[in-house]
ROGU-377120 format. One record per residue (C-alpha): x negated, y negated, z; residue number from 1; residue in three letters. Coordinates in nm, 2 decimals, decimal comma, padded with zeros to 4 digits. Example, Ala and Ser with C-alpha at 12.3 -4.5 7.8 and 13.67 -1.06 7.14 Angstrom:
<sites>
<east -01,23	north 00,45	up 00,78	i 1	aa ALA>
<east -01,37	north 00,11	up 00,71	i 2	aa SER>
</sites>
This chain:
<sites>
<east 01,17	north 00,46	up 01,54	i 1	aa MET>
<east 01,50	north 00,29	up 01,52	i 2	aa GLY>
<east 01,87	north 00,34	up 01,57	i 3	aa SER>
<east 02,19	north 00,33	up 01,37	i 4	aa ARG>
<east 02,54	north 00,24	up 01,49	i 5	aa ARG>
<east 02,79	north 00,53	up 01,45	i 6	aa ARG>
<east 03,16	north 00,57	up 01,52	i 7	aa SER>
<east 03,16	north 00,95	up 01,57	i 8	aa ARG>
<east 02,92	north 01,21	up 01,71	i 9	aa ALA>
<east 02,67	north 01,37	up 01,47	i 10	aa LEU>
<east 02,65	north 01,74	up 01,41	i 11	aa THR>
<east 02,33	north 01,94	up 01,46	i 12	aa LEU>
<east 02,24	north 02,13	up 01,14	i 13	aa ILE>
<east 01,87	north 02,22	up 01,20	i 14	aa ALA>
<east 01,62	north 02,23	up 01,48	i 15	aa GLN>
<east 01,26	north 02,34	up 01,53	i 16	aa ARG>
<east 01,08	north 02,26	up 01,84	i 17	aa GLY>
<east 01,11	north 01,88	up 01,92	i 18	aa PRO>
<east 01,25	north 01,82	up 01,57	i 19	aa LEU>
<east 01,61	north 01,82	up 01,48	i 20	aa SER>
<east 01,84	north 01,70	up 01,19	i 21	aa VAL>
<east 02,20	north 01,60	up 01,24	i 22	aa GLU>
<east 02,47	north 01,53	up 00,98	i 23	aa ALA>
<east 02,66	north 01,20	up 00,99	i 24	aa ASP>
<east 03,04	north 01,24	up 00,97	i 25	aa PRO>
<east 03,07	north 00,88	up 00,88	i 26	aa ASP>
<east 02,85	north 00,93	up 00,57	i 27	aa ARG>
<east 02,86	north 01,29	up 00,44	i 28	aa PRO>
<east 02,52	north 01,27	up 00,28	i 29	aa SER>
<east 02,36	north 01,10	up 00,57	i 30	aa GLY>
<east 02,10	north 01,29	up 00,78	i 31	aa ARG>
<east 01,94	north 01,17	up 01,11	i 32	aa LEU>
<east 01,60	north 01,31	up 01,21	i 33	aa LEU>
<east 01,52	north 01,32	up 01,58	i 34	aa ARG>
<east 01,18	north 01,37	up 01,73	i 35	aa GLN>
<east 01,18	north 01,47	up 02,09	i 36	aa ALA>
<east 01,53	north 01,34	up 02,12	i 37	aa GLY>
<east 01,45	north 00,99	up 01,97	i 38	aa MET>
<east 01,59	north 00,87	up 01,64	i 39	aa GLU>
<east 01,30	north 00,88	up 01,39	i 40	aa ALA>
<east 01,45	north 00,85	up 01,04	i 41	aa SER>
<east 01,79	north 00,83	up 00,87	i 42	aa TYR>
<east 01,81	north 00,95	up 00,51	i 43	aa ILE>
<east 02,10	north 00,95	up 00,26	i 44	aa ASP>
<east 02,05	north 01,26	up 00,05	i 45	aa LEU>
<east 02,27	north 01,11	up -00,22	i 46	aa ALA>
<east 02,12	north 00,77	up -00,23	i 47	aa ASP>
<east 01,76	north 00,72	up -00,11	i 48	aa GLU>
<east 01,79	north 00,35	up -00,16	i 49	aa ARG>
<east 02,02	north 00,34	up 00,14	i 50	aa HIS>
<east 01,85	north 00,24	up 00,47	i 51	aa LEU>
<east 02,04	north 00,32	up 00,78	i 52	aa GLY>
<east 01,80	north 00,15	up 01,03	i 53	aa PHE>
<east 01,83	north -00,23	up 01,04	i 54	aa ASP>
<east 01,46	north -00,29	up 01,09	i 55	aa TYR>
<east 01,37	north -00,10	up 00,77	i 56	aa LEU>
<east 01,61	north -00,32	up 00,58	i 57	aa ARG>
<east 01,44	north -00,63	up 00,73	i 58	aa TRP>
<east 01,10	north -00,49	up 00,63	i 59	aa MET>
<east 01,23	north -00,43	up 00,27	i 60	aa ARG>
<east 01,35	north -00,79	up 00,26	i 61	aa SER>
<east 01,00	north -00,91	up 00,36	i 62	aa ALA>
<east 00,83	north -00,69	up 00,11	i 63	aa LEU>
<east 01,07	north -00,80	up -00,17	i 64	aa THR>
<east 01,00	north -01,16	up -00,08	i 65	aa SER>
<east 00,63	north -01,10	up -00,11	i 66	aa ALA>
<east 00,68	north -00,90	up -00,44	i 67	aa ARG>
<east 00,48	north -00,62	up -00,28	i 68	aa ALA>
<east 00,44	north -00,35	up -00,55	i 69	aa HIS>
<east 00,17	north -00,13	up -00,39	i 70	aa THR>
<east 00,24	north -00,05	up -00,02	i 71	aa VAL>
<east 00,04	north 00,16	up 00,23	i 72	aa LEU>
<east 00,27	north 00,31	up 00,50	i 73	aa HIS>
<east 00,11	north 00,42	up 00,83	i 74	aa ILE>
<east 00,37	north 00,66	up 00,99	i 75	aa GLY>
<east 00,62	north 00,84	up 00,78	i 76	aa GLY>
<east 00,87	north 01,07	up 00,96	i 77	aa ALA>
<east 01,14	north 01,12	up 00,69	i 78	aa GLY>
<east 00,97	north 00,84	up 00,48	i 79	aa CYS>
<east 01,30	north 00,64	up 00,45	i 80	aa ALA>
<east 01,14	north 00,31	up 00,35	i 81	aa LEU>
<east 00,89	north 00,43	up 00,10	i 82	aa PRO>
<east 01,15	north 00,66	up -00,06	i 83	aa ARG>
<east 01,39	north 00,37	up -00,08	i 84	aa ALA>
<east 01,13	north 00,15	up -00,24	i 85	aa LEU>
<east 01,01	north 00,42	up -00,48	i 86	aa ALA>
<east 01,37	north 00,50	up -00,58	i 87	aa ALA>
<east 01,44	north 00,13	up -00,65	i 88	aa ALA>
<east 01,12	north 00,10	up -00,86	i 89	aa ASP>
<east 00,95	north 00,42	up -00,97	i 90	aa PRO>
<east 00,66	north 00,21	up -01,11	i 91	aa THR>
<east 00,57	north 00,10	up -00,76	i 92	aa SER>
<east 00,31	north 00,28	up -00,55	i 93	aa ARG>
<east 00,41	north 00,39	up -00,20	i 94	aa GLN>
<east 00,14	north 00,58	up -00,01	i 95	aa GLU>
<east 00,24	north 00,74	up 00,32	i 96	aa VAL>
<east 00,01	north 00,87	up 00,60	i 97	aa TRP>
<east 00,20	north 01,08	up 00,85	i 98	aa GLU>
<east 00,00	north 01,23	up 01,14	i 99	aa LEU>
<east 00,22	north 01,53	up 01,22	i 100	aa ASP>
<east 00,22	north 01,81	up 00,95	i 101	aa PRO>
<east 00,53	north 01,97	up 01,11	i 102	aa ASP>
<east 00,73	north 01,65	up 01,06	i 103	aa VAL>
<east 00,64	north 01,64	up 00,69	i 104	aa VAL>
<east 00,73	north 02,01	up 00,64	i 105	aa ALA>
<east 01,06	north 01,96	up 00,83	i 106	aa PHE>
<east 01,14	north 01,66	up 00,61	i 107	aa ALA>
<east 01,07	north 01,86	up 00,30	i 108	aa ARG>
<east 01,30	north 02,14	up 00,41	i 109	aa THR>
<east 01,59	north 01,94	up 00,56	i 110	aa HIS>
<east 01,57	north 01,58	up 00,44	i 111	aa LEU>
<east 01,51	north 01,62	up 00,07	i 112	aa GLY>
<east 01,15	north 01,49	up 00,08	i 113	aa LEU>
<east 01,01	north 01,57	up -00,27	i 114	aa ARG>
<east 00,73	north 01,46	up -00,50	i 115	aa ARG>
<east 00,86	north 01,16	up -00,69	i 116	aa ALA>
<east 00,72	north 00,89	up -00,92	i 117	aa PRO>
<east 00,57	north 00,61	up -00,71	i 118	aa GLY>
<east 00,56	north 00,82	up -00,39	i 119	aa LEU>
<east 00,27	north 01,00	up -00,23	i 120	aa ARG>
<east 00,28	north 01,15	up 00,12	i 121	aa VAL>
<east -00,05	north 01,25	up 00,29	i 122	aa ARG>
<east -00,10	north 01,42	up 00,63	i 123	aa VAL>
<east -00,36	north 01,25	up 00,84	i 124	aa GLY>
<east -00,44	north 00,99	up 01,11	i 125	aa ASP>
<east -00,33	north 00,64	up 01,02	i 126	aa GLY>
<east -00,62	north 00,46	up 01,19	i 127	aa ALA>
<east -00,87	north 00,68	up 01,02	i 128	aa THR>
<east -00,70	north 00,62	up 00,68	i 129	aa ALA>
<east -00,71	north 00,24	up 00,74	i 130	aa LEU>
<east -01,08	north 00,25	up 00,82	i 131	aa ALA>
<east -01,16	north 00,47	up 00,52	i 132	aa ALA>
<east -00,96	north 00,27	up 00,27	i 133	aa LEU>
<east -01,11	north -00,06	up 00,40	i 134	aa ALA>
<east -01,46	north 00,09	up 00,38	i 135	aa GLY>
<east -01,39	north 00,20	up 00,02	i 136	aa ALA>
<east -01,28	north -00,14	up -00,08	i 137	aa GLY>
<east -00,92	north -00,02	up -00,16	i 138	aa ALA>
<east -00,65	north -00,29	up -00,20	i 139	aa THR>
<east -00,28	north -00,29	up -00,17	i 140	aa ARG>
<east -00,01	north -00,56	up -00,17	i 141	aa ASP>
<east 00,10	north -00,47	up 00,18	i 142	aa ALA>
<east 00,05	north -00,24	up 00,48	i 143	aa VAL>
<east 00,35	north -00,12	up 00,68	i 144	aa VAL>
<east 00,28	north 00,03	up 01,02	i 145	aa ILE>
<east 00,57	north 00,23	up 01,17	i 146	aa ASP>
<east 00,40	north 00,48	up 01,39	i 147	aa ALA>
<east 00,49	north 00,60	up 01,74	i 148	aa PHE>
<east 00,37	north 00,82	up 02,02	i 149	aa LEU>
<east 00,69	north 00,90	up 02,21	i 150	aa GLY>
<east 00,87	north 00,58	up 02,26	i 151	aa ALA>
<east 00,56	north 00,36	up 02,23	i 152	aa ARG>
<east 00,39	north 00,21	up 01,93	i 153	aa VAL>
<east 00,09	north 00,43	up 01,84	i 154	aa ALA>
<east -00,21	north 00,26	up 01,97	i 155	aa PRO>
<east -00,46	north 00,38	up 01,71	i 156	aa GLY>
<east -00,34	north 00,19	up 01,40	i 157	aa PRO>
<east -00,24	north -00,12	up 01,60	i 158	aa THR>
<east -00,58	north -00,19	up 01,77	i 159	aa THR>
<east -00,75	north -00,52	up 01,67	i 160	aa PRO>
<east -01,00	north -00,32	up 01,48	i 161	aa GLY>
<east -00,74	north -00,12	up 01,29	i 162	aa ALA>
<east -00,55	north -00,44	up 01,20	i 163	aa LEU>
<east -00,87	north -00,60	up 01,07	i 164	aa VAL>
<east -00,90	north -00,30	up 00,84	i 165	aa HIS>
<east -00,54	north -00,35	up 00,74	i 166	aa ALA>
<east -00,62	north -00,72	up 00,66	i 167	aa ALA>
<east -00,92	north -00,60	up 00,44	i 168	aa ALA>
<east -00,68	north -00,38	up 00,24	i 169	aa ILE>
<east -00,38	north -00,61	up 00,21	i 170	aa ALA>
<east -00,28	north -00,98	up 00,24	i 171	aa PRO>
<east 00,05	north -00,88	up 00,42	i 172	aa LEU>
<east 00,10	north -00,65	up 00,72	i 173	aa CYS>
<east 00,43	north -00,55	up 00,88	i 174	aa LEU>
<east 00,45	north -00,36	up 01,21	i 175	aa VAL>
<east 00,76	north -00,21	up 01,38	i 176	aa ASN>
<east 00,75	north -00,27	up 01,76	i 177	aa VAL>
<east 01,01	north -00,15	up 02,00	i 178	aa VAL>
<east 01,08	north -00,40	up 02,28	i 179	aa ASP>
<east 00,93	north -00,31	up 02,61	i 180	aa ASP>
<east 00,99	north -00,47	up 02,95	i 181	aa ARG>
<east 00,79	north -00,79	up 02,96	i 182	aa GLY>
<east 00,71	north -00,78	up 02,59	i 183	aa GLY>
<east 00,36	north -00,65	up 02,65	i 184	aa HIS>
<east 00,35	north -00,44	up 02,33	i 185	aa GLU>
<east 00,48	north -00,73	up 02,12	i 186	aa LEU>
<east 00,21	north -00,96	up 02,27	i 187	aa ALA>
<east -00,06	north -00,70	up 02,22	i 188	aa ARG>
<east 00,02	north -00,63	up 01,86	i 189	aa VAL>
<east 00,08	north -01,00	up 01,78	i 190	aa ALA>
<east -00,26	north -01,09	up 01,93	i 191	aa ALA>
<east -00,43	north -00,83	up 01,71	i 192	aa GLY>
<east -00,25	north -00,95	up 01,40	i 193	aa LEU>
<east -00,36	north -01,31	up 01,49	i 194	aa GLY>
<east -00,72	north -01,20	up 01,49	i 195	aa GLU>
<east -00,69	north -01,05	up 01,14	i 196	aa ALA>
<east -00,45	north -01,29	up 00,96	i 197	aa TYR>
<east -00,39	north -01,66	up 00,93	i 198	aa ALA>
<east -00,02	north -01,65	up 01,02	i 199	aa ARG>
<east 00,19	north -01,42	up 01,24	i 200	aa VAL>
<east 00,57	north -01,42	up 01,25	i 201	aa TRP>
<east 00,85	north -01,21	up 01,39	i 202	aa ALA>
<east 01,19	north -01,07	up 01,27	i 203	aa ILE>
<east 01,44	north -00,98	up 01,54	i 204	aa SER>
<east 01,81	north -00,93	up 01,58	i 205	aa GLY>
<east 02,03	north -00,74	up 01,82	i 206	aa ARG>
<east 01,85	north -00,41	up 01,80	i 207	aa SER>
<east 01,55	north -00,30	up 02,02	i 208	aa HIS>
<east 01,32	north -00,33	up 01,72	i 209	aa ASN>
<east 01,11	north -00,63	up 01,63	i 210	aa THR>
<east 00,92	north -00,65	up 01,30	i 211	aa VAL>
<east 00,59	north -00,84	up 01,34	i 212	aa LEU>
<east 00,46	north -00,98	up 01,01	i 213	aa GLY>
<east 00,12	north -01,13	up 00,93	i 214	aa ALA>
<east 00,00	north -01,29	up 00,61	i 215	aa ASP>
<east -00,23	north -01,55	up 00,46	i 216	aa ARG>
<east -00,03	north -01,84	up 00,31	i 217	aa PRO>
<east -00,21	north -02,02	up 00,03	i 218	aa GLY>
<east -00,47	north -01,75	up -00,01	i 219	aa ALA>
<east -00,57	north -01,64	up -00,36	i 220	aa GLU>
<east -00,47	north -01,28	up -00,30	i 221	aa ASP>
<east -00,10	north -01,39	up -00,26	i 222	aa GLY>
<east 00,17	north -01,17	up -00,10	i 223	aa ALA>
<east 00,25	north -01,44	up 00,15	i 224	aa ALA>
<east 00,62	north -01,44	up 00,26	i 225	aa VAL>
<east 00,83	north -01,75	up 00,20	i 226	aa ASP>
<east 01,00	north -01,76	up 00,54	i 227	aa LEU>
<east 01,24	north -02,03	up 00,43	i 228	aa THR>
<east 01,39	north -01,78	up 00,18	i 229	aa ARG>
<east 01,35	north -01,47	up 00,40	i 230	aa LEU>
<east 01,56	north -01,62	up 00,67	i 231	aa GLY>
<east 01,89	north -01,64	up 00,47	i 232	aa PRO>
<east 01,83	north -01,29	up 00,33	i 233	aa ALA>
<east 01,80	north -01,16	up 00,69	i 234	aa LEU>
<east 02,11	north -01,34	up 00,79	i 235	aa ALA>
<east 02,31	north -01,16	up 00,52	i 236	aa ARG>
<east 02,20	north -00,82	up 00,65	i 237	aa ASP>
<east 02,47	north -00,59	up 00,80	i 238	aa PRO>
<east 02,27	north -00,64	up 01,12	i 239	aa SER>
<east 02,18	north -01,01	up 01,09	i 240	aa PRO>
<east 01,83	north -01,11	up 01,20	i 241	aa ALA>
<east 01,62	north -01,42	up 01,21	i 242	aa SER>
<east 01,25	north -01,49	up 01,15	i 243	aa VAL>
<east 01,03	north -01,72	up 01,36	i 244	aa ARG>
<east 00,67	north -01,82	up 01,32	i 245	aa GLU>
<east 00,44	north -01,72	up 01,62	i 246	aa LEU>
<east 00,11	north -01,87	up 01,50	i 247	aa SER>
</sites>
């Protein structure tokens, strides 16, 4: 869940239940997916590499810094980030787990979600997928968790146990957290990441989103992020951000 700055109102073009798609007059090929009124994904039908939400660009910068080639995405909506990564490098492997089958069907009908090299979308519970993949000894370069229940981070894939499963799968984990009063969600997720990984850090800017990152610097499995290089890349983003180490 994120937001994108706009200069003009969007136009509703499709709606089904709590799901709706709006056209962006500032970008003719841009489409905004809303879920229960909240902004869930922004897709450019003409250029899937375009990421309209700032926190997704920050995540892409972190994944690029770590040279993450195989990525497990928990939470999909319109699958903006995995589609952008797959479009930029069809040899990569982007695996998405989205809980709501209606969201996937709506994205296929109205947001141009298609089968593509490097992209696989599955319907299922993210926490269950993490446990199953960890139990099977599966490995990825990174796990990205961007799953919500309403306006709050989905609790299932961000419990300490689920994050331990993420750490068994990948040496790098990124979690999108929307700021809450008092920072309780940030503290909860950061604590869980701290139990599973050696280092925890945070990317933040002016938006309500904070990206929590966790990795294992110096470990043989690699994929640690060079924060000294990530910082300047984030500062150059259209929505500048900074990174700070938490533990």
